[in-house]
Structures are given as structure tokens and as C-alpha cells.
N, C-alpha and C positions, 0 to 999 in steps of 0.2 A: 339544699346545698351545702356541699363542701367549702367550708371556711375555717382561718385561726383564727382565734377567741386572742381575740385582747383587745386594747383599745383600741389602735386604729382599723379594726377590723376590717377584712381582706378576703374577697369572696374570691371564685372561679367557676367561670360558668360549668361545672361540673357535677357530679353526682355520685352517690356511692348507693352500687345497687345492692334493689330491694330486697333486707332481710340478711343480711351478710353481715349476720353474726355471729362466733364462735359457737353457741351454743343450738347452730345450721350449721358446723364445720365438724366434718366426717375425718377425720386425721388416718384414720386409716394405719399403713406404714412409716406414716410419717408423724409420728405423735412424740420421740423426741427432740426433730429437730420443731413442731411446737411448741412446745412447753417452753423449748432454748430459747428461743427466740421472745417469748411471751414474759419472758421474766427480766431481758437484758435492761438494765438499770442504766435508760438516759438521762443523765445525771452525767453522765459521760459520753464519748464520743466513741455510737455503736455503726458502725455499717457493717450490711447486712446483703442477704444477694439470695432469693429466690428466684430458682431454673426451673422450668419443668414443660412439658409441652403444652398445646390444648389440649383444654379440657381437665387440667392437672389439678387445677384448686391455687394459682396463683390469684385472679381477683378476685376470689374468696375470701380468704386467706387475711391477702393485705387488707381491704377496704372488710376485713373482722377486726385486724391489729389499732388501724382505726379508729371505730367504732369503739373499741374498749377504750383505746386512749382520751380518746375525748368524754368518752363516758365516767372518767374517772379525776376530771377534772385539769386537763391537760391538754395542751396544746398539740394540733394533731390535721393533719392534709394528707388525705386520699388524692391524690391530680393521673386518670389517666394520659398514656404522653400519647397513645394513638390514636382517640378521640382529639388532639389538643394538636397533635404536632403542624399541624397545616397552621398557628395560631403563632400568633410575634413569644420566640423562647422569653426575650422580659417575662413572662408569667410566672421563672423561677424566679426571681429577685424576690429577698425578700421569708425568702421560707424555709431558707437557715434559721428561723428564729424556733421553729416549731421541735415540741420534744421529737415527735414524733411525725416521718416526710416518707411518706407513701409512694414512690411513683411507679406504676403499672407500665411495663413491655416498654423500658427502657427502649429496647434492640430497636422498635419504631423510629427512632428520631436520632439512634448514634452514629446516622451514615448520613446525614446535614450535617453540614463544617460552622455553620452558627446555631442548631442544636447544643451540638461537639460544645466549643467552648464554652456556650453558657450554663449547661449541667461540669465542664470541668473547675468555674467559673464557680456550682454554687458548691462543689466537694472542697474548694479550700477554701473555702466560707465556715463551711462548718467543721474543720480541722482548726482551723485558727477560733474556733470556739468556743473548739471540745466539750461541746454537750449539745447532748438529741441522739436521735434515732433516722439513720438514712438508712431505710429498705426499698429496693429495687428488686421487679421481677423481671425478666426474659427466658426465654425458645431457650438463647446457649446459655454458655457461661461464654464473659468477658473477652476472652482467649479466643474461643470461636467468632466474637461480631462483626457486624462491617465496621467501623468507627476512624473517620477518618481522621481525626488524633490521636496520633499515639501515644500523651500523658494522658487521655481523659483511659484509653486503652489501661495504662499501668495506674491506675487509679481506679477503674472499677476491679483488676483483678486484685485488687490487695484487701479484698471485701469479702470476708464472712459467706463463702457459700452453704448452702442447701438446698441439694435438688431435691421437688417432690415425685415420687414416684405414683401413680398411680394408684386408684383404687380397685378393689378385687372384687368381683359380678358381689357378694352376697354386702361389700360395703357397699358401693350403687344404693341395691333399697334400703339399705339402712337411711342414707343421703333420701332416697325419696319418698322414705319414710318420714320421719322424718322433716322435712319440708312441707308435706304435704298436712301431717300435724298442725303445721306451726297453724294453718289454716283453716285449723278445723274438719279436716276429714284425715278419711279412716283406708290405707292403701292395704290390701289382704298379699298373700303368701303369692299366691294364685298370680293375682292380677297384677303382683310385681313380677314376676319371676316373666310370666306372659311380654310383658314390658319389655324386659331387658333382650329376650328373643325377637324382638322385630322390630325397636326401634336404634337407631344408633347410641352406642356407649358411651362417649363424651360423656361427660358432663353438664357440659355448655347443652346440649340437646333437651337430653335428661329435664334440664332446669326448666329449660319450653315446655315441655310435657307437663312438668307441675304447674306449668303459668295456666296451662289449653285445658288440663283438664280442672282447676280452679277457678276459672271461670264460665265452664261449660256448668260444672255442676252448681258453681252458683246462680244461675241460668234458667235453671232446667231444675235447681231445688232437688236434686238427685242422687244416691249415693254414688261411692266409686267398685258398684257391678262390671263384672269381667265386660256380659251387652252391652254397660254403659259406654266402658273405656273404650270396644271396641266401634263403637260409633263415634265416637268426638275424634277419633283419630283416625277413624276411617280402614279400619285393620280387618 
């Protein structure tokens, strides 16, 4: 579970994506932005936005940041807003105590009045404390979001914004190999190129393929040969 590590430990009904660490994150054209955000000093207030289309790596990046801050012994929280948007926004109360608060897909809740008020109050609490890193992601910049509270739009537009560019095919192959290697599997170049040519090239779909190949390989105790991959994926 994603938790706030303090004396009155708070647990949210959310979980970090499996294997979402920076060791498995291929920055590609986003290396400068990623390095900048990773090195921010959270002893002063930081407010950062990560914008990108589906499959650009926003969720991986936010959860990897949470994992990194948590592992260095600081308070860290990851909240996937699209997954919890039907719950009460009261779950945001107290989260300004985190050294890092990562709000994934903030645009999933900004068209809701109750959530907008809660987010506005949360940002104000961060600003009052002048400490910690508020990091959020969205598909579009704040100025293009559907936000029912103008004051919230102003607050979100004040964030330092970075746009994640999609990986090219070679970088996607690198990501596939890296994720499969972390599970003890070797993916040859010819098989990787075959996969990119036949499957959806979005990273979310490719990671689902990684899961399917991992499970099939474990079940049948077989290497990732081209015939085996074709059989597993019905290609």
C-alpha cells in the first residue's frame, strides 16, 4: 500500500504500480526534465506538473518518484486520482505533510466542484508550510483543463510544467528488454522488433504484453523465442 510514513501512519486504498522504479524507467528525450525533478530540494516548497498523452510514462514517473523518496527515508505518497475519484476528497486531508505528494491524473477530478475545492485547499496548505514537493500529472496543461474553480486553475498554472515526449521505437525496445530482464527474461532484437510491428505501440499496451509473456514463460518454462511469443499472443 502507499502510505505516509509518520507516527500516525495514514494508509490510502491505493497501490504503487508493480516494478515502477527509476531503474526501469527509460527517459528517452525527457532525460533533462527527469533529472531536474529528481534533484529538487523538498525542504522548500516545490510544485511541478508532468503533462503527457496516455502511454507517455506519467504514472511510471510519479510512482518511481514516490518509491525513490520513500526509500531515502522521507514521507512519500502516490495517489491515482482517476482510481479514487468516486471516493470522498476528504482523503486529501493531511497529505501536505508529505515530503513528496504525487497526484496522478489530476484532470480526472478537476471538473468536480467538491474535488476542486479540496485540491485548492491542499495546495494552499502546501504553500503555507513552504515545504515539500507537490507533483501532479495530467493529459493536458492546466490552462486547457476543465476546471470548475477558477482559483484552482490559477494555482495549477503556477506549477513548473514539463511535457513528457513519447519514446521512439528504439527506446521502446529498450524499455521492453529492461522490464523483461527484471523478471529474468531475455528478449532478442528480432522478437522485440516483431512485437513493435504487430502490437499497439503505447507503453501501457506494451507493459501488458510484458505481463502476458512473463506469466506464460513462468507457466510453461520456456524462453521468449519468436514461435513461443506468437503462440502466447495469438499472432
